[in-house]
N, CA, C and O atoms as a GROMACS GRO file, in nm:
protein
  524
    1MET      N    1  14.103  -3.882  10.441
    1MET     CA    2  14.162  -3.802  10.336
    1MET      C    3  14.072  -3.800  10.214
    1MET      O    4  14.021  -3.905  10.172
    2GLU      N    5  14.051  -3.684  10.158
    2GLU     CA    6  13.970  -3.670  10.036
    2GLU      C    7  14.049  -3.723   9.916
    2GLU      O    8  14.170  -3.743   9.924
    3LYS      N    9  13.979  -3.747   9.804
    3LYS     CA   10  14.046  -3.801   9.687
    3LYS      C   11  13.991  -3.737   9.560
    3LYS      O   12  13.870  -3.723   9.544
    4ALA      N   13  14.081  -3.697   9.472
    4ALA     CA   14  14.046  -3.648   9.339
    4ALA      C   15  14.113  -3.739   9.237
    4ALA      O   16  14.222  -3.790   9.261
    5GLU      N   17  14.048  -3.758   9.124
    5GLU     CA   18  14.106  -3.840   9.018
    5GLU      C   19  14.103  -3.760   8.888
    5GLU      O   20  13.997  -3.712   8.848
    6ILE      N   21  14.218  -3.747   8.825
    6ILE     CA   22  14.230  -3.674   8.700
    6ILE      C   23  14.268  -3.774   8.592
    6ILE      O   24  14.373  -3.839   8.601
    7LYS      N   25  14.182  -3.787   8.489
    7LYS     CA   26  14.208  -3.884   8.381
    7LYS      C   27  14.232  -3.810   8.250
    7LYS      O   28  14.162  -3.715   8.216
    8TYR      N   29  14.333  -3.856   8.178
    8TYR     CA   30  14.361  -3.803   8.044
    8TYR      C   31  14.255  -3.856   7.949
    8TYR      O   32  14.224  -3.975   7.949
    9ILE      N   33  14.197  -3.766   7.867
    9ILE     CA   34  14.096  -3.807   7.769
    9ILE      C   35  14.159  -3.817   7.631
    9ILE      O   36  14.165  -3.925   7.572
   10SER      N   37  14.206  -3.703   7.579
   10SER     CA   38  14.271  -3.698   7.448
   10SER      C   39  14.319  -3.556   7.424
   10SER      O   40  14.280  -3.463   7.496
   11GLY      N   41  14.404  -3.539   7.323
   11GLY     CA   42  14.452  -3.404   7.292
   11GLY      C   43  14.517  -3.343   7.414
   11GLY      O   44  14.617  -3.394   7.465
   12MET      N   45  14.462  -3.232   7.462
   12MET     CA   46  14.507  -3.164   7.585
   12MET      C   47  14.400  -3.171   7.693
   12MET      O   48  14.403  -3.093   7.789
   13LYS      N   49  14.305  -3.263   7.678
   13LYS     CA   50  14.185  -3.268   7.762
   13LYS      C   51  14.195  -3.374   7.872
   13LYS      O   52  14.242  -3.486   7.850
   14PHE      N   53  14.149  -3.333   7.992
   14PHE     CA   54  14.144  -3.421   8.109
   14PHE      C   55  14.005  -3.413   8.170
   14PHE      O   56  13.932  -3.316   8.151
   15GLU      N   57  13.970  -3.517   8.245
   15GLU     CA   58  13.847  -3.515   8.324
   15GLU      C   59  13.887  -3.526   8.470
   15GLU      O   60  13.958  -3.620   8.509
   16ALA      N   61  13.842  -3.430   8.552
   16ALA     CA   62  13.867  -3.433   8.695
   16ALA      C   63  13.742  -3.481   8.765
   16ALA      O   64  13.632  -3.431   8.740
   17LYS      N   65  13.758  -3.579   8.854
   17LYS     CA   66  13.645  -3.633   8.930
   17LYS      C   67  13.669  -3.617   9.079
   17LYS      O   68  13.777  -3.648   9.129
   18ASN      N   69  13.567  -3.570   9.147
   18ASN     CA   70  13.564  -3.561   9.293
   18ASN      C   71  13.426  -3.609   9.336
   18ASN      O   72  13.324  -3.562   9.286
   19ARG      N   73  13.424  -3.703   9.428
   19ARG     CA   74  13.298  -3.763   9.473
   19ARG      C   75  13.221  -3.811   9.350
   19ARG      O   76  13.271  -3.898   9.278
   20THR      N   77  13.102  -3.759   9.323
   20THR     CA   78  13.022  -3.802   9.208
   20THR      C   79  13.015  -3.696   9.099
   20THR      O   80  12.930  -3.703   9.011
   21HIS      N   81  13.105  -3.598   9.105
   21HIS     CA   82  13.103  -3.487   9.010
   21HIS      C   83  13.228  -3.489   8.922
   21HIS      O   84  13.334  -3.538   8.963
   22SER      N   85  13.213  -3.434   8.801
   22SER     CA   86  13.330  -3.426   8.714
   22SER      C   87  13.329  -3.295   8.636
   22SER      O   88  13.225  -3.232   8.618
   23VAL      N   89  13.447  -3.256   8.590
   23VAL     CA   90  13.463  -3.135   8.512
   23VAL      C   91  13.572  -3.162   8.408
   23VAL      O   92  13.669  -3.233   8.435
   24ILE      N   93  13.556  -3.104   8.290
   24ILE     CA   94  13.655  -3.117   8.184
   24ILE      C   95  13.755  -3.002   8.195
   24ILE      O   96  13.717  -2.887   8.214
   25ILE      N   97  13.881  -3.036   8.183
   25ILE     CA   98  13.990  -2.939   8.185
   25ILE      C   99  14.059  -2.949   8.049
   25ILE      O  100  14.092  -3.059   8.004
   26ASP      N  101  14.080  -2.836   7.985
   26ASP     CA  102  14.137  -2.836   7.850
   26ASP      C  103  14.219  -2.708   7.833
   26ASP      O  104  14.223  -2.622   7.920
   27GLN      N  105  14.283  -2.699   7.720
   27GLN     CA  106  14.360  -2.581   7.684
   27GLN      C  107  14.290  -2.508   7.569
   27GLN      O  108  14.216  -2.570   7.493
   28PRO      N  109  14.312  -2.378   7.557
   28PRO     CA  110  14.257  -2.307   7.442
   28PRO      C  111  14.317  -2.362   7.312
   28PRO      O  112  14.422  -2.427   7.314
   29GLN      N  113  14.250  -2.338   7.202
   29GLN     CA  114  14.300  -2.386   7.073
   29GLN      C  115  14.440  -2.333   7.043
   29GLN      O  116  14.521  -2.404   6.984
   30ALA      N  117  14.469  -2.211   7.085
   30ALA     CA  118  14.601  -2.152   7.062
   30ALA      C  119  14.712  -2.230   7.133
   30ALA      O  120  14.829  -2.220   7.096
   31ASN      N  121  14.675  -2.308   7.235
   31ASN     CA  122  14.772  -2.389   7.310
   31ASN      C  123  14.763  -2.537   7.276
   31ASN      O  124  14.817  -2.621   7.348
   32GLY      N  125  14.694  -2.570   7.167
   32GLY     CA  126  14.686  -2.708   7.123
   32GLY      C  127  14.566  -2.786   7.173
   32GLY      O  128  14.554  -2.905   7.145
   33GLY      N  129  14.476  -2.720   7.247
   33GLY     CA  130  14.357  -2.787   7.297
   33GLY      C  131  14.236  -2.762   7.209
   33GLY      O  132  14.247  -2.709   7.099
   34GLU      N  133  14.120  -2.801   7.260
   34GLU     CA  134  13.993  -2.780   7.189
   34GLU      C  135  13.906  -2.676   7.259
   34GLU      O  136  13.794  -2.649   7.215
   35ASP      N  137  13.956  -2.617   7.367
   35ASP     CA  138  13.882  -2.517   7.445
   35ASP      C  139  13.748  -2.571   7.493
   35ASP      O  140  13.646  -2.504   7.484
   36LYS      N  141  13.750  -2.695   7.545
   36LYS     CA  142  13.628  -2.761   7.592
   36LYS      C  143  13.607  -2.748   7.742
   36LYS      O  144  13.509  -2.800   7.796
   37GLY      N  145  13.698  -2.678   7.811
   37GLY     CA  146  13.684  -2.663   7.955
   37GLY      C  147  13.782  -2.561   8.007
   37GLY      O  148  13.860  -2.502   7.932
   38PHE      N  149  13.777  -2.542   8.137
   38PHE     CA  150  13.869  -2.450   8.203
   38PHE      C  151  14.013  -2.500   8.189
   38PHE      O  152  14.036  -2.620   8.176
   39THR      N  153  14.108  -2.408   8.193
   39THR     CA  154  14.248  -2.446   8.206
   39THR      C  155  14.275  -2.468   8.355
   39THR      O  156  14.198  -2.420   8.438
   40PRO      N  157  14.381  -2.539   8.391
   40PRO     CA  158  14.411  -2.557   8.533
   40PRO      C  159  14.421  -2.425   8.611
   40PRO      O  160  14.365  -2.417   8.721
   41PRO      N  161  14.491  -2.320   8.561
   41PRO     CA  162  14.494  -2.196   8.638
   41PRO      C  163  14.356  -2.131   8.653
   41PRO      O  164  14.326  -2.074   8.758
   42GLU      N  165  14.272  -2.141   8.551
   42GLU     CA  166  14.137  -2.086   8.562
   42GLU      C  167  14.059  -2.158   8.671
   42GLU      O  168  13.988  -2.095   8.749
   43LEU      N  169  14.071  -2.289   8.675
   43LEU     CA  170  14.002  -2.368   8.776
   43LEU      C  171  14.052  -2.334   8.916
   43LEU      O  172  13.974  -2.328   9.011
   44PHE      N  173  14.182  -2.311   8.928
   44PHE     CA  174  14.242  -2.271   9.056
   44PHE      C  175  14.184  -2.139   9.104
   44PHE      O  176  14.141  -2.127   9.218
   45VAL      N  177  14.182  -2.039   9.015
   45VAL     CA  178  14.128  -1.908   9.051
   45VAL      C  179  13.979  -1.918   9.080
   45VAL      O  180  13.930  -1.856   9.175
   46ASP      N  181  13.906  -1.995   9.000
   46ASP     CA  182  13.763  -2.013   9.024
   46ASP      C  183  13.735  -2.080   9.158
   46ASP      O  184  13.637  -2.047   9.224
   47SER      N  185  13.821  -2.172   9.198
   47SER     CA  186  13.797  -2.236   9.328
   47SER      C  187  13.819  -2.137   9.441
   47SER      O  188  13.749  -2.143   9.542
   48LEU      N  189  13.914  -2.045   9.426
   48LEU     CA  190  13.931  -1.939   9.526
   48LEU      C  191  13.807  -1.851   9.531
   48LEU      O  192  13.754  -1.824   9.639
   49GLY      N  193  13.760  -1.806   9.416
   49GLY     CA  194  13.643  -1.718   9.412
   49GLY      C  195  13.517  -1.783   9.468
   49GLY      O  196  13.441  -1.720   9.541
   50SER      N  197  13.496  -1.910   9.433
   50SER     CA  198  13.376  -1.977   9.484
   50SER      C  199  13.387  -2.006   9.633
   50SER      O  200  13.286  -2.007   9.704
   51CYS      N  201  13.509  -2.031   9.681
   51CYS     CA  202  13.529  -2.052   9.825
   51CYS      C  203  13.499  -1.923   9.901
   51CYS      O  204  13.433  -1.925  10.005
   52ILE      N  205  13.549  -1.811   9.850
   52ILE     CA  206  13.516  -1.682   9.909
   52ILE      C  207  13.365  -1.664   9.913
   52ILE      O  208  13.310  -1.621  10.014
   53GLY      N  209  13.299  -1.698   9.802
   53GLY     CA  210  13.154  -1.685   9.794
   53GLY      C  211  13.080  -1.767   9.899
   53GLY      O  212  12.984  -1.720   9.960
   54VAL      N  213  13.125  -1.889   9.922
   54VAL     CA  214  13.061  -1.976  10.022
   54VAL      C  215  13.074  -1.914  10.161
   54VAL      O  216  12.977  -1.914  10.238
   55TYR      N  217  13.191  -1.862  10.194
   55TYR     CA  218  13.212  -1.803  10.326
   55TYR      C  219  13.132  -1.673  10.342
   55TYR      O  220  13.076  -1.648  10.449
   56VAL      N  221  13.128  -1.592  10.237
   56VAL     CA  222  13.051  -1.467  10.243
   56VAL      C  223  12.902  -1.500  10.255
   56VAL      O  224  12.830  -1.432  10.329
   57LEU      N  225  12.856  -1.602  10.184
   57LEU     CA  226  12.717  -1.644  10.195
   57LEU      C  227  12.684  -1.683  10.338
   57LEU      O  228  12.580  -1.644  10.391
   58GLY      N  229  12.772  -1.760  10.402
   58GLY     CA  230  12.750  -1.796  10.543
   58GLY      C  231  12.742  -1.673  10.632
   58GLY      O  232  12.658  -1.666  10.722
   59PHE      N  233  12.830  -1.576  10.608
   59PHE     CA  234  12.828  -1.451  10.685
   59PHE      C  235  12.695  -1.379  10.665
   59PHE      O  236  12.634  -1.331  10.760
   60CYS      N  237  12.651  -1.372  10.540
   60CYS     CA  238  12.524  -1.304  10.511
   60CYS      C  239  12.409  -1.372  10.583
   60CYS      O  240  12.325  -1.305  10.644
   61LYS      N  241  12.404  -1.503  10.577
   61LYS     CA  242  12.296  -1.576  10.642
   61LYS      C  243  12.299  -1.556  10.794
   61LYS      O  244  12.194  -1.545  10.857
   62ASN      N  245  12.419  -1.551  10.853
   62ASN     CA  246  12.431  -1.535  10.998
   62ASN      C  247  12.402  -1.393  11.045
   62ASN      O  248  12.368  -1.373  11.162
   63THR      N  249  12.415  -1.296  10.957
   63THR     CA  250  12.397  -1.156  10.999
   63THR      C  251  12.272  -1.092  10.939
   63THR      O  252  12.245  -0.975  10.966
   64GLY      N  253  12.197  -1.166  10.859
   64GLY     CA  254  12.076  -1.112  10.801
   64GLY      C  255  12.097  -1.026  10.677
   64GLY      O  256  12.005  -0.958  10.633
   65LEU      N  257  12.218  -1.028  10.620
   65LEU     CA  258  12.241  -0.954  10.496
   65LEU      C  259  12.186  -1.034  10.378
   65LEU      O  260  12.189  -1.157  10.379
   66ASN      N  261  12.135  -0.964  10.278
   66ASN     CA  262  12.076  -1.029  10.161
   66ASN      C  263  12.186  -1.064  10.061
   66ASN      O  264  12.251  -0.974  10.006
   67PRO      N  265  12.210  -1.194  10.035
   67PRO     CA  266  12.315  -1.233   9.941
   67PRO      C  267  12.271  -1.236   9.794
   67PRO      O  268  12.353  -1.263   9.706
   68ASP      N  269  12.143  -1.209   9.768
   68ASP     CA  270  12.093  -1.218   9.630
   68ASP      C  271  12.174  -1.128   9.537
   68ASP      O  272  12.198  -1.011   9.567
   69GLY      N  273  12.215  -1.184   9.426
   69GLY     CA  274  12.293  -1.108   9.328
   69GLY      C  275  12.441  -1.100   9.360
   69GLY      O  276  12.516  -1.031   9.290
   70MET      N  277  12.485  -1.169   9.466
   70MET     CA  278  12.627  -1.164   9.503
   70MET      C  279  12.712  -1.208   9.384
   70MET      O  280  12.677  -1.302   9.311
   71LYS      N  281  12.824  -1.138   9.365
   71LYS     CA  282  12.917  -1.173   9.258
   71LYS      C  283  13.058  -1.150   9.310
   71LYS      O  284  13.088  -1.048   9.372
   72ILE      N  285  13.144  -1.247   9.284
   72ILE     CA  286  13.285  -1.235   9.318
   72ILE      C  287  13.360  -1.230   9.185
   72ILE      O  288  13.350  -1.323   9.105
   73THR      N  289  13.434  -1.123   9.162
   73THR     CA  290  13.513  -1.107   9.041
   73THR      C  291  13.660  -1.117   9.079
   73THR      O  292  13.706  -1.052   9.173
   74LEU      N  293  13.733  -1.199   9.006
   74LEU     CA  294  13.876  -1.214   9.032
   74LEU      C  295  13.956  -1.173   8.909
   74LEU      O  296  13.932  -1.223   8.799
   75ASP      N  297  14.050  -1.084   8.929
   75ASP     CA  298  14.146  -1.048   8.826
   75ASP      C  299  14.276  -1.114   8.865
   75ASP      O  300  14.316  -1.110   8.981
   76TRP      N  301  14.343  -1.176   8.769
   76TRP     CA  302  14.466  -1.246   8.801
   76TRP      C  303  14.565  -1.236   8.686
   76TRP      O  304  14.528  -1.214   8.571
   77GLU      N  305  14.691  -1.252   8.723
   77GLU     CA  306  14.795  -1.245   8.620
   77GLU      C  307  14.906  -1.345   8.651
   77GLU      O  308  14.935  -1.375   8.766
   78LYS      N  309  14.965  -1.394   8.543
   78LYS     CA  310  15.077  -1.486   8.555
   78LYS      C  311  15.206  -1.405   8.568
   78LYS      O  312  15.215  -1.292   8.521
   79ALA      N  313  15.304  -1.465   8.632
   79ALA     CA  314  15.435  -1.402   8.643
   79ALA      C  315  15.504  -1.406   8.507
   79ALA      O  316  15.488  -1.502   8.432
   80ALA      N  317  15.581  -1.303   8.476
   80ALA     CA  318  15.654  -1.297   8.350
   80ALA      C  319  15.784  -1.378   8.358
   80ALA      O  320  15.838  -1.419   8.256
   81ASP      N  321  15.834  -1.400   8.481
   81ASP     CA  322  15.959  -1.472   8.498
   81ASP      C  323  15.933  -1.615   8.543
   81ASP      O  324  15.818  -1.656   8.560
   82LYS      N  325  16.038  -1.690   8.562
   82LYS     CA  326  16.028  -1.828   8.608
   82LYS      C  327  16.042  -1.832   8.760
   82LYS      O  328  16.109  -1.744   8.814
   83PRO      N  329  15.984  -1.924   8.829
   83PRO     CA  330  15.903  -2.033   8.776
   83PRO      C  331  15.763  -1.986   8.735
   83PRO      O  332  15.714  -1.884   8.784
   84SER      N  333  15.701  -2.061   8.644
   84SER     CA  334  15.565  -2.028   8.601
   84SER      C  335  15.473  -2.034   8.722
   84SER      O  336  15.475  -2.131   8.799
   85ARG      N  337  15.392  -1.931   8.739
   85ARG     CA  338  15.301  -1.927   8.853
   85ARG      C  339  15.204  -1.812   8.836
   85ARG      O  340  15.225  -1.722   8.755
   86ILE      N  341  15.099  -1.816   8.912
   86ILE     CA  342  15.008  -1.702   8.921
   86ILE      C  343  15.072  -1.608   9.022
   86ILE      O  344  15.099  -1.646   9.136
   87GLN      N  345  15.095  -1.486   8.979
   87GLN     CA  346  15.169  -1.389   9.060
   87GLN      C  347  15.078  -1.300   9.144
   87GLN      O  348  15.116  -1.257   9.253
   88LYS      N  349  14.958  -1.273   9.092
   88LYS     CA  350  14.871  -1.178   9.162
   88LYS      C  351  14.725  -1.215   9.137
   88LYS      O  352  14.686  -1.249   9.026
   89ILE      N  353  14.647  -1.209   9.244
   89ILE     CA  354  14.502  -1.230   9.236
   89ILE      C  355  14.435  -1.119   9.316
   89ILE      O  356  14.471  -1.095   9.431
   90SER      N  357  14.339  -1.053   9.254
   90SER     CA  358  14.260  -0.952   9.324
   90SER      C  359  14.114  -0.994   9.317
   90SER      O  360  14.061  -1.019   9.209
   91ALA      N  361  14.050  -1.004   9.434
   91ALA     CA  362  13.909  -1.044   9.440
   91ALA      C  363  13.824  -0.926   9.483
   91ALA      O  364  13.861  -0.849   9.571
   92LYS      N  365  13.710  -0.912   9.418
   92LYS     CA  366  13.615  -0.806   9.451
   92LYS      C  367  13.479  -0.871   9.476
   92LYS      O  368  13.429  -0.946   9.392
   93ILE      N  369  13.422  -0.842   9.591
   93ILE     CA  370  13.292  -0.899   9.630
   93ILE      C  371  13.186  -0.792   9.609
   93ILE      O  372  13.198  -0.680   9.660
   94GLU      N  373  13.082  -0.826   9.534
   94GLU     CA  374  12.970  -0.734   9.514
   94GLU      C  375  12.846  -0.792   9.581
   94GLU      O  376  12.809  -0.907   9.557
   95LEU      N  377  12.783  -0.711   9.664
   95LEU     CA  378  12.658  -0.747   9.730
   95LEU      C  379  12.557  -0.637   9.696
   95LEU      O  380  12.536  -0.545   9.776
   96PRO      N  381  12.494  -0.644   9.578
   96PRO     CA  382  12.408  -0.535   9.534
   96PRO      C  383  12.283  -0.513   9.618
   96PRO      O  384  12.222  -0.406   9.612
   97ASN      N  385  12.243  -0.614   9.696
   97ASN     CA  386  12.120  -0.604   9.775
   97ASN      C  387  12.147  -0.601   9.925
   97ASN      O  388  12.058  -0.629  10.006
   98ALA      N  389  12.271  -0.566   9.961
   98ALA     CA  390  12.306  -0.562  10.104
   98ALA      C  391  12.408  -0.452  10.128
   98ALA      O  392  12.496  -0.428  10.044
   99ASP      N  393  12.397  -0.387  10.241
   99ASP     CA  394  12.495  -0.288  10.285
   99ASP      C  395  12.556  -0.338  10.415
   99ASP      O  396  12.492  -0.331  10.520
  100PRO      N  397  12.680  -0.388  10.410
  100PRO     CA  398  12.742  -0.440  10.532
  100PRO      C  399  12.766  -0.334  10.638
  100PRO      O  400  12.779  -0.366  10.756
  101GLY      N  401  12.774  -0.206  10.597
  101GLY     CA  402  12.793  -0.098  10.694
  101GLY      C  403  12.909  -0.125  10.788
  101GLY      O  404  13.020  -0.150  10.742
  102PRO      N  405  12.884  -0.120  10.919
  102PRO     CA  406  12.993  -0.140  11.015
  102PRO      C  407  13.045  -0.285  11.018
  102PRO      O  408  13.146  -0.313  11.084
  103ARG      N  409  12.978  -0.376  10.949
  103ARG     CA  410  13.022  -0.516  10.945
  103ARG      C  411  13.116  -0.545  10.828
  103ARG      O  412  13.154  -0.660  10.805
  104LYS      N  413  13.153  -0.440  10.753
  104LYS     CA  414  13.238  -0.459  10.635
  104LYS      C  415  13.371  -0.528  10.670
  104LYS      O  416  13.410  -0.623  10.602
  105ALA      N  417  13.439  -0.482  10.774
  105ALA     CA  418  13.567  -0.542  10.812
  105ALA      C  419  13.550  -0.688  10.851
  105ALA      O  420  13.633  -0.772  10.817
  106ALA      N  421  13.442  -0.720  10.921
  106ALA     CA  422  13.416  -0.858  10.962
  106ALA      C  423  13.387  -0.945  10.839
  106ALA      O  424  13.433  -1.059  10.831
  107LEU      N  425  13.312  -0.892  10.744
  107LEU     CA  426  13.280  -0.965  10.622
  107LEU      C  427  13.409  -0.995  10.545
  107LEU      O  428  13.428  -1.108  10.499
  108LEU      N  429  13.498  -0.897  10.532
  108LEU     CA  430  13.624  -0.919  10.461
  108LEU      C  431  13.713  -1.019  10.534
  108LEU      O  432  13.781  -1.099  10.470
  109LYS      N  433  13.712  -1.015  10.666
  109LYS     CA  434  13.790  -1.110  10.744
  109LYS      C  435  13.739  -1.253  10.721
  109LYS      O  436  13.818  -1.347  10.708
  110VAL      N  437  13.607  -1.268  10.716
  110VAL     CA  438  13.548  -1.399  10.688
  110VAL      C  439  13.588  -1.445  10.548
  110VAL      O  440  13.626  -1.561  10.529
  111ALA      N  441  13.579  -1.357  10.449
  111ALA     CA  442  13.616  -1.391  10.311
  111ALA      C  443  13.762  -1.437  10.304
  111ALA      O  444  13.794  -1.533  10.234
  112GLU      N  445  13.849  -1.367  10.376
  112GLU     CA  446  13.991  -1.401  10.375
  112GLU      C  447  14.022  -1.530  10.451
  112GLU      O  448  14.132  -1.584  10.439
  113SER      N  449  13.927  -1.579  10.528
  113SER     CA  450  13.950  -1.702  10.604
  113SER      C  451  13.900  -1.826  10.532
  113SER      O  452  13.898  -1.934  10.591
  114CYS      N  453  13.859  -1.812  10.406
  114CYS     CA  454  13.809  -1.931  10.335
  114CYS      C  455  13.920  -2.034  10.318
  114CYS      O  456  14.038  -1.998  10.316
  115LEU      N  457  13.883  -2.158  10.306
  115LEU     CA  458  13.977  -2.270  10.301
  115LEU      C  459  14.082  -2.253  10.192
  115LEU      O  460  14.200  -2.278  10.217
  116ILE      N  461  14.043  -2.212  10.074
  116ILE     CA  462  14.139  -2.200   9.964
  116ILE      C  463  14.237  -2.086   9.990
  116ILE      O  464  14.357  -2.102   9.968
  117HIS      N  465  14.188  -1.972  10.038
  117HIS     CA  466  14.276  -1.860  10.068
  117HIS      C  467  14.375  -1.899  10.178
  117HIS      O  468  14.494  -1.869  10.167
  118GLU      N  469  14.328  -1.964  10.282
  118GLU     CA  470  14.417  -2.008  10.390
  118GLU      C  471  14.519  -2.110  10.339
  118GLU      O  472  14.633  -2.110  10.384
  119THR      N  473  14.479  -2.196  10.247
  119THR     CA  474  14.570  -2.295  10.190
  119THR      C  475  14.681  -2.226  10.110
  119THR      O  476  14.796  -2.268  10.116
  120ILE      N  477  14.646  -2.122  10.037
  120ILE     CA  478  14.747  -2.047   9.961
  120ILE      C  479  14.842  -1.976  10.056
  120ILE      O  480  14.964  -1.975  10.034
  121LYS      N  481  14.788  -1.917  10.162
  121LYS     CA  482  14.871  -1.845  10.259
  121LYS      C  483  14.964  -1.938  10.335
  121LYS      O  484  15.077  -1.901  10.368
  122HIS      N  485  14.917  -2.058  10.365
  122HIS     CA  486  14.994  -2.156  10.442
  122HIS      C  487  15.015  -2.277  10.351
  122HIS      O  488  14.941  -2.375  10.358
  123GLN      N  489  15.114  -2.268  10.267
  123GLN     CA  490  15.135  -2.368  10.161
  123GLN      C  491  15.134  -2.511  10.214
  123GLN      O  492  15.204  -2.543  10.310
  124PRO      N  493  15.054  -2.595  10.150
  124PRO     CA  494  15.047  -2.734  10.194
  124PRO      C  495  15.171  -2.811  10.150
  124PRO      O  496  15.242  -2.771  10.058
  125GLU      N  497  15.194  -2.920  10.217
  125GLU     CA  498  15.298  -3.012  10.172
  125GLU      C  499  15.243  -3.083  10.050
  125GLU      O  500  15.132  -3.137  10.054
  126ILE      N  501  15.318  -3.083   9.941
  126ILE     CA  502  15.276  -3.149   9.818
  126ILE      C  503  15.382  -3.251   9.779
  126ILE      O  504  15.498  -3.216   9.761
  127ASN      N  505  15.341  -3.375   9.768
  127ASN     CA  506  15.433  -3.482   9.727
  127ASN      C  507  15.387  -3.538   9.593
  127ASN      O  508  15.271  -3.574   9.578
  128ILE      N  509  15.476  -3.545   9.498
  128ILE     CA  510  15.445  -3.599   9.365
  128ILE      C  511  15.529  -3.724   9.344
  128ILE      O  512  15.652  -3.720   9.358
  129ALA      N  513  15.463  -3.834   9.308
  129ALA     CA  514  15.533  -3.961   9.288
  129ALA      C  515  15.480  -4.028   9.162
  129ALA      O  516  15.370  -3.999   9.116
  130LEU      N  517  15.557  -4.116   9.109
  130LEU     CA  518  15.516  -4.197   8.994
  130LEU      C  519  15.461  -4.328   9.048
  130LEU      O  520  15.526  -4.396   9.127
  131ALA      N  521  15.339  -4.365   9.004
  131ALA     CA  522  15.276  -4.488   9.054
  131ALA      C  523  15.338  -4.611   8.992
  131ALA      O  524  15.298  -4.723   9.023
   0.00000   0.00000   0.00000
C-alpha cells in the first residue's frame, strides 16, 4: 500500500509528502491563507490532468506521434448546492506537433483510462478515522 503524509504547517498551509517529494497546499488570501500553494481541489484537478498527460505520452511513444508541446487544459467548476464538490471537469488535449488522424478515438480511450479518471469513475472505498 502506498502512503501519503499531510502535515499542518501554519495558518491554512499544509505540506503533502509522497516518497521523497513534497508540495505545499494553501488557501488564497481571500480564504484566510497566504496563497503559497495549490488548494486541495486544484491539486485534485491537476492530478487528473497530469495523469491524462502520462497516458497520452505513452500512447504517443507507442504509435510514433510527436508529444512535443503537448498541453492538457482542464476547466472545472464547483457545485452550487450541497454537498460541496467538484461538479464538472472538462479536459482538452492539445498535440500541436502530431495529427492522430484515424487513431484519435484510440488516443481518447487511452486518456480516459488513466488511473485518476478510472478512480473517479469507480469510487474508491474511503475510511476516515481519528488516530
